[in-house]
C-alpha positions, 0 to 999 in steps of 0.5 A: 237635131241634138239630144243634149244642149250646152248650159241654157238659162231656165225659162218657161218658154224653153221648158215647153220644148226641152227638159232641164237638169237640176240647177248647175249654177245661178247667174244674176243680171247686172247693169254695166255702164261707163263710169262718169268723170264728173263729181258731185257738186256740193255747195256746203262742202266746207261745212261738212266736217262738223255737224249742224248741231256743232255749228250752231253751238259754235255760233252761239258760243261766239255770239255770247262772247262778242255780246259780252265784250261789247257790254264790257267796253260800254259799261265803264264809259257809261254809254247808253246801251243803244249804241250796243247794237251797231257796235255789236253788228260791227264786231260780227261782220268785221272779222270778229275772231280777230277782234276778240283775240286782239282784245286779250291784252286790251281788257283790264279786267281779269274775268274778261281776260279769262273769257277770252283765253278760254275762248281762244283755247276753244277756238283753237281746238275747233279749228285743229278739229276742223282742219283734220276732218276737212283734209280727210274729206279732201283726200277721198273722192266721191264720183257721181253715181247716175243711177243704182238700179235698172228702174232708176236708169229707166226713170231718172237718168239719160241712159238707154238699155242695151242688150245682146240679140236672143236675150229674154229681157227684150220684152220688158223694155220700151226702147231697147237697143240690140247688138249681136256681139259682146264687142259691140256692146262694150263699144256702145257703152264706152262711147254713148250713154248705154247701160248693158243689161244681162250677165257680166260673164258675157262682157267680163272678159273684155272689160276685166281690167278696164276701170272705165266701167262699173256695175250698178249696185242692185242687180236685175235679177238671178236665173238658173243655168242648167243642161237642156235635154230633148224630151225623147233622150233616154239618158236624162236620169244618168246625166242628172245623177252625174251633174248632181254629184259634180255639183256637190263636189264643187267642181261647177263652182270652182270652174266658174271662178277659174273662167270668170274670176270677176273684174279686176281691182282698180288702184285709186289714186294717190293724189286727189286734186280738189274739184270745183264742185268742192270749192264752189261754196266758198267761191259763191260766198266770196263773190257775193260778198264782193258784189254786195260790197261794191253795190253798197259802196257805190250807193254810199258814194251816190248818197255822199254826193247828193248830201254834200 
C-alpha cells in the first residue's frame, strides 16, 4: 500500500478511491495511423488551373471567334447560311485553335485579321498562365487522407481502433483490439489498418523519426494528469503547494517538452513524379476519342459498302 503515486489521468472512477492534486499538465488523446501510399484520383486535375467561370469565358470567346470566321468565309461567296452549321461544327471539332491561327494570313479583311490577332494574344496569355499554374499543381503532392477524426474512422473507413490494455477508452468501442505494450501497438498499426487511440506520448519515442506514421487532424479529447494520494495521506496540502509552485514556474511544461519533444519533421521529396490519378482524365478522354472514332469509321465503311 502506497500513500502517493506517479502522475495519473484524472477519472471519476479513480477519484472514488484516491485524492488528486491540482492538474499538472493536460494531455490530449489522438488517433495515430500509418500513412497511405495511394494518392487521390482526380479526373478533372487538368482543369484545376482555372475556375469554372474562366473556362466558360474561354469557351464563349472561342466559339464567338469561330462563328465570326465561318460567317466571314461564307459572306463573300454568297452561299446559303444553312451550310454554316456543318462548317461551324468542323471548325470546333477539327483542331479549331490551329485553324484559327492559320487563318490570320488567309483573310483579306483587316477587321478579321485584327480579331484573329487579338484572339492569338488572348490564347497565348491564357496558355502561359495555365502552364505556370499546372506546373505548381504538379510539383506538390496530396496524399489521400482516410479520415480526419475518430468518428470518421469508425464510420467511413476500414481502420479498427487499437488501445493499450488499461486504457479507459475501451468502454466506448464495440470492436477494439487491446495490446499490452506500445511496441505491439506500433507493430500493429504499421502492418495492418489500425488506428491507435490514446496519448501520442505513449508511442512517440518509437515513431519519432518514422515518417510513415501520422496523427489525425482532430484529437479525440483532452484529460488532466495529476498526482494521486491515498485518502489517509497526511501531507496532501504540503505536496499540493509544492506542485503548484513548480507549475507556476513552468517546470512541468519544460520537462514535458524535454522528454516528449514531438514528432520529427519529415523532409518532403524535391522531385514529385506525376501519378496515374493526375493524368487519368486526359487518358480517358483520349481513349474515348479513339474508341469513338474507330466505331464511327467502321460504321462509315459498312454504310459505304452497302451504298455502292
